[in-house]
N, C-alpha and C positions, 0 to 999 in steps of 0.2 A: 622744487617740483618742476617738471618740464611743462612747457606750454603747448597748447594745441597748434596744429599746423594751420588752422584757420584763424588763429589769433592775429590781429593786426594792431599796429601801434602808430602813434603820431610820427610823421616823417622826421620830426626834430628830436625824437626820444627813442633811444635804443631799449632793448629789453632790460639790460642791466640798470639803465637809468630809471626805467619804470619801477623796477623792484626797489631801487634806492629811495625813490619818492614814496612808494608804498610803505617801506619800513619807517621812513621819517614820519609819515602821517600816523602810522600805528603807534610809534613812541609818543607822539603828541596826544593821541586819544587815550592811551594807557596812562600817561601822566595826568590827564584830566580826571581819570577815574581814581587816581591816588590822591590828588590835591585836596578833596574834601576831608580826608582823614588827617592830613597835615594841618589844615585849617582848624579842624575840630580839636585836635590835641593842643593847639596853642590858645584856644578860647576858654578852656576850663580854668576856673578860679582856684584860689587856695583851699586846701583841705580835701581836695579830690583830684582824680586823674581821669583821663579819657579811657574808656573801656577797650577801645580798639575796634568797636563795631558800630556802624551807623545804620545798617539795614538788618532788621530782625536779629537783635542781640541775643535772644534766646537760643537760636540756632548757632550763632557765633560761638558762644561759650561751650556748646555741645561739641563743636569741632575742636576747640582747644582741649576739651576733656579727652577726646579720642586721641589727639596728638600726644597728650601727656602719657597715655598708656603706651604708645609707641616709644616715647622718649625713655620710658622705664624698661624697655626691652621686649615688650609684648608684640606678638603678631596675631594673637587671638584677642578678639574684642569682647569686652564685658560691659553690659549696660551700667553706667555709673549712677543712673537715675532710678535704680531698682534696688530695693532692700534685699531681694533674692535674685541676683542676675543670672544664675545658672552657670553652665559651662561656657568657656570662651569659644568664640566662633570666628570664622574667616570672613568678616564683613568690615566695611569701612576701611579697606586696606590702604586707600590713598592717604587718609589722614593718619593712620598708624605709620605709614612710610614717611610722611612728613615729620612725625615725631622722632623717628629713628634718625632722619637727616638732621634735625635740630640738635640732637645729642652729638652726632658725629662732628657737626660744624661748631658746636659750642654756642649756638644762637638761641636767644629766647624764643619760646614757642610762638608768641604773637608776631615777632619779626619774621620768622620762618613762614608763617601763614600768609602774611601780606606779600612777602617776596614771591611765594608760589602763586598768589592771586595776580600779581603784576606780570609774571612770566606767562601764566596761563592766558591772560588778556592779550598779551603780545602775540602769542601763538595763535589764538583765535582770530585776530585781525589778519595776520599774515596768511593763515589758511583760507580765510575768506577771499583774499586777493588771488590766491592760487586757483581757487574754484572759479572765480569770475573770469580769470584768464582763459580757461578752457570752455567757459559757458557762453561768453558774450564776444562776438566777433568785432563789434564796433568799439573803438577805444573810448569814444565819448560816453556811450552807455555804460561801459565798464567803470570808468572813473566816477560817473554820477552815482552808480550803485555803491561803489566803495566808500565814497564820502558819506552817503546815507548810512551805511553800516557803521562807520566810525563815530558819527556824531548825530545821526538822525533819531527821531522818536515819533510819537503820535500826537494826537490832539486831546489827550486826557484832561489837560488843564482847562479846556473850554467847558468841561462838565462840572467843575468844582462848584461854581455858584449855584448849581442845581442839585448838589449832593450826589453827583455821578462821578465815580472814580474810574478812569480808563485803566486798562491793564498796563499801560506805560508808566503808571504811577504806583501800581500795587504788585505787579507780577514781574520780578526781575528777569525771569527766564525769557520773557517776550522781546526784550530790547537788548541788543549786544552791549552797548555801553553800560546799561543798568546791570546786566549780568556780570560784567567785569568789575563793577563797583561793589557787588554784593558779597561774593564769597570766592573761595579758591577753586571750587569744583565746577561751577556753572561754565566759566570760560573754557576750562579744559574739556568739558563734555561737548561744548559747541565746536571746539577745534576738532574733536574726534568725529562728530557728525559731518563736518565739512570735508574731512579726509575721506570718509566713506563715499560721499557724492563725487568727490574728485576722482576716486578710483573708478567709479562707474563711467565717467565721461572721457577721461584722458585716453588718447589712442597713440600717443607718441612714445610714452614710457612702456617698457617691456611688460607683458601681461603678468609674468611672475612677480615682478616688483610691485605692480599695482595690487595683485592679490595679497602680497605681504602687507601692503599699506592698509587695505580693507580689513584684513584680519587683525592687525595691530590696533587700528582705530576702533573696531568693534569691541575688542577686548577691553580697551580703556573705557569705552562707554559702558560696557557691562559692569565694570568695577565701580565707576563713579556715578552713573545715572542709568541703571539697567533697563528700566521700563521704557525709556525713550527709544531704544533700539527698534521698537515696533514701527516707528515712523519711517526710517529709511527703508526698512524691509517692505512695508506696504507701498511706499512711493516707488521703489524700484520695480515691484510687481506691476503696479498700474502703468508705469512708464513703459515697461516692456511690452505689455499688451497693446498699448497705443502705437508703439513703434512697429509692431508686427502688423497691426491693422492698416497702418498708413503705407507700409511697403509691400503689401500683399498683391497689389494690382499688377497683373501681367507677369508675375513671378511665381514659381512653385512655392507652396507653403513651406516645404522642407528647407528650401534655400533661405527663405525669410527667417525662419526660426533659427537656423544655423547662424545667421548673422547676429543673433542676440545672445549667442552662447558666451561671448566675452563678458557681457554684463552679468549673465547668470553665474559665471565663475566667480565674479567679485562677490555676489550675494552668497554663494556657497562658502567662500573663504570667510566671510563675515560670520556666517552661522556656525561654521566649524569652530571658530575661535571663541565665540561668545556663548554658545549653547551650554557648555559645562558650567559656566559661571551662573547663567540664568537658572538652570535647573537646580543648582546647589542653593541659590538664594531662595527659590520657591520652596524647596524642601525644608531648609533650616528654619524659615519663618513660619512653617506650619508645625514642626515637631518640637521646637524649642519654646517652652512655656512663656518666658519673658518676651521673646521676639514675636511670638504669635500675638500677644496682646499689643505690642508696638505696631505690628503690621495692621491689626484691625483698627487702630486709632489713626493710622497714617492716611488721612483723607484730605485731598486738596481739590475741592469741587471747582468746576469751570466758572469763570466770571460770566455774567449775563452777556448776551450777544451785543447789546449796545456798548458795553464797556470794552469788548473786544474790538469792535469797529472803530470806536474812538481811539483806542490804544494804538491801532495801526495807522490811523490818520490818513494824510495825503498820499503816502507811498502806496496804500491800498488802492486808492483811486487811480493813481498813475499805473499801477500794475494791471488793474482791470482794463484800463484804456489800451495798454500794450497788447494784452491778449486779444482784444477786440479788433485793433486796427493795425498793429505793427507786423509786417511780413516776417521780420527777424524772430518773432516769438514762435514761429512754426519750426524753427530749427531744433535738433535734439536737445541741446543744452537748455534753452528756455523752457522746453516742454518738461524736462526733468525738474526744473525749478517749480513749475506750475504743479507737477505731481507731488512734489515735496510739500508745498504749502497746502494743497488739497488734502493730502493724507494726514498732515498734522492737525488741520482744522477738524477733520472728521473724528480723529482720536480725541480731541478736546471735548467734543460733545457726545461721545459714546457714554452710555451709563456704566461707569466704573469709578473706583475711588481715587484714581490719580489723574483726573482729567487735566487739571491746570498744568501739571508737569509737561504735558505734551506741547505746550506753547514754546518750549525750549527751542531756540534757533529759528523759529518761523519768520523772523524779520529778515533773515538772510535771503531766502528765495524771493520774498516780497520786495526787498531792495533791488535785487537783480532785475526783476521784471519792471520795477518802477524806473530804473535806469534806462531800460529799453523804451518805455513810454516817453520819458523826457527827451531822449535822443530822437525819437520819431517826430515829436512835436517841434523840436528845434529845426528839423529839416523842412518844416512847413511854415516857417516864419516866426515861431516862438523863440525869443532870445534865451539861449540855453543857460548861461551863467545866472541871470536874474531869476529864471524859473527854478533852478536848483537852489539858489539862495533863499527863495521864498519857502520852498518845501522844508529846508533846514531851519529857517527862522521860525516857522510855525510849530516845529517840533521841539525847538530849543527850550521853551518854557517848562516842558515836562522834565527834561534832564536837570535844569536849574532848580526846579521845585524839589526834586528828589535829593539833590546835593544840599540845598539850603536847609531843608527840614532837619537833616542830621547835624549840620554845623550849628544851627540855631539851638537845637536841643542841648548840644554840648555847652554852648555859651551860657545857657540858663541853668546849667548843671542838672539837667534832667536825670534822675536816677536810672532811667532806662539805658543811658549811654555813658554814664560816669560811675566811678567807684570811689566812695569815700576812703580817705587814707586809713582811718581806723578799721573800716570794714576789711580792707586789704590786709592789714596787719593781723587781724583775727584769722583770715584764711591761711596766711603764711605760718602762723603759729601751729595750726593743724598740720600743715605740710611738714613742719619740723618735728612735731611731737606726737601726733596721732599714730596709732598702729596702722599698718597697711590695710586698706579696705575697711577701715572703721566706718560704722554707720552713724551719720550725723543727722540730727533733727534741725531743720532750718525752715524759714518761710519760703514761699515760692521763688522769690528772687535770689535769695542766698542759696537755696537748693539748686538753682540753675547754675550758679557761678562756682560754687565750691569745688566740684570735680575738675574744673579747669585749672585750679591752683593747688590742689592737694589730692593725693591718692586715697580718696574716700568715696563712700556711697551715701546717698541721701534717700529719704523716704519719697520725696517728690521734688522734681526739678524741671520737668519738660512735659508739655501736653501730649506729645506723641511717644516719647521715649521712656516715660514712667509707666510701667504696666498698671492697668486699671487706674488711669490717671485721675479721674474724678474722685474715685474712692480714696486714693492715696492723698490727694489734696485735702479732702474732707478730714482724713485722719490727722494730718498735720494741724489743721485748725482746731480739731478736738483736743489734741495733746497740749496745745498752747492755751486752751481754755479749761483744762482739767482741774478739778478740785482736790479734795482730800484723797489720799492714796494714789496720786498721780505718779509718784516715783516708781511704784510697782508697775504701773501701766507702761512706763518707759522700758522697764526690764522685760516685760512681756513681749514688746516689739523689738527687743534686743538693740536698743539705742545705746551707743557708746558715748556720744557727746551731744550736747544741745546748745545751739547758738541763740542768744537773746539780744537782739538789737532793735532799732526803731521799727522795722517791718514786723518783727515778732511781737513787739509791745502792742502793735495795733491789733494783733490777733487775740490778746488776752494776757492775764496775769496768773499763770498756773501756780498751784500750790507747791510744785516741786522746786520753785525758786528758793523756798525757805529750807528745803531738806537736802539739796544737792550742794556739793562743794564747787565753788567757782575756781577754775584752774588758770584762767587768763581773763584780764579785763583791760580794755583800752577804749577811752571815750565812752560812747553809749553802747559799746558791744561787749558782751560777756559770754564766755564759753564755760559750760558746766560739763563735768564728767559724771557719767552714770556708773557708780561702782557695781562690781559684780556682786550678786547676792550670796 
């Protein structure tokens, strides 16, 4: 990406050297986001293996389940966590595409997933540097902001003794490094967001090329995280109004408005590219019965204000100081960063079901403004490197806590992040022997994992993606606690196979154990086939 004509560099560092340093730092940060997985895999004892997921394993297995459908050749998505998934639809295309890629490369799904996560994280960090290059004129402010983006976090760890969890500990979308550690689509969505804002600000690259960039990034965002598109659109609108107001003095209004047509064309390109996808998503989640239920359950409420403030920590304080005191914050770039953060925060606390998702990427503008604040203070006697080091050091415990929690869980063989060898063998037996799209009865954990390893459906497996999730979960419990005549009950619900392992044993000892034929037994896990009547 081309830099701004206003961008300045250290006299001892050329632009190519700056980008080389940015790339090296990005690789380091991305490697740090991969390291906890490598450590966790090496800490699991005998009889089990690492699941491959440290953050929200429930969603992790659902991503693998989507990739599996792609690996089997599908471009239409079917909910594997529904007994009646309905017709295939064009959703979750990114994970379906990763599945196709895994098949073409002959790579395991899990390895493909983590490779995509690593590459997405690198792209996110490099896109962040490109945006800072056109946003911040001062090299010192730019590098401070970039280091905060790569390694910074908030002060959520300070709230732990009081039972307060900052969003830097619970909301991966809010912190870049945390997002890169969590899944494959958060960093890609962040990179797309950054690309849209870059297209708005850069004036050296040809308008047509920037319009293509805005369109491409908005299309990517519409595919992987569609609702977040509201943030850049709202931010661009607010920023445009402010720019017109600031430039109106002594100039004809028509001339001032004309000066904003370039940014308006970027917004138009973004809308043209993403609107068909957004309208399709809105329509299909209303008319498709299974997806309508999924959409109704897909609620991510905003964290309390105190948790948000703690989660952004010292960078929030530095950003506020920059807006209050730094003259550089009055330039178009920093004003756009401020508009981005304000628009995102407004969306987080508007009354709708996806509030928390709007935190995605908000640390980027915050870090940019914090870099300005640190640079301004350093010009007035504050020692720059120690001050930046202090901000980083006070955020580091949150990142370490997030990583350590997962590695420790793997070391103690927590069933949330590990898979018993016998459990995995039972899943693979189904992969090899069950008919395609067979319906399997399993406990909540097994139901969540099974579609990631075999082309099967389950009665319940995900709190959002299983239609009528609470009812489905209750039905699973009832079937494992059923008495006389329970075999007929399984036929009524068209169950093909039933898994009975330690989790299922905790749910009950159903009468059908004595009437059904076990088709596979390994360790404490048994698979039963329900014969057709």
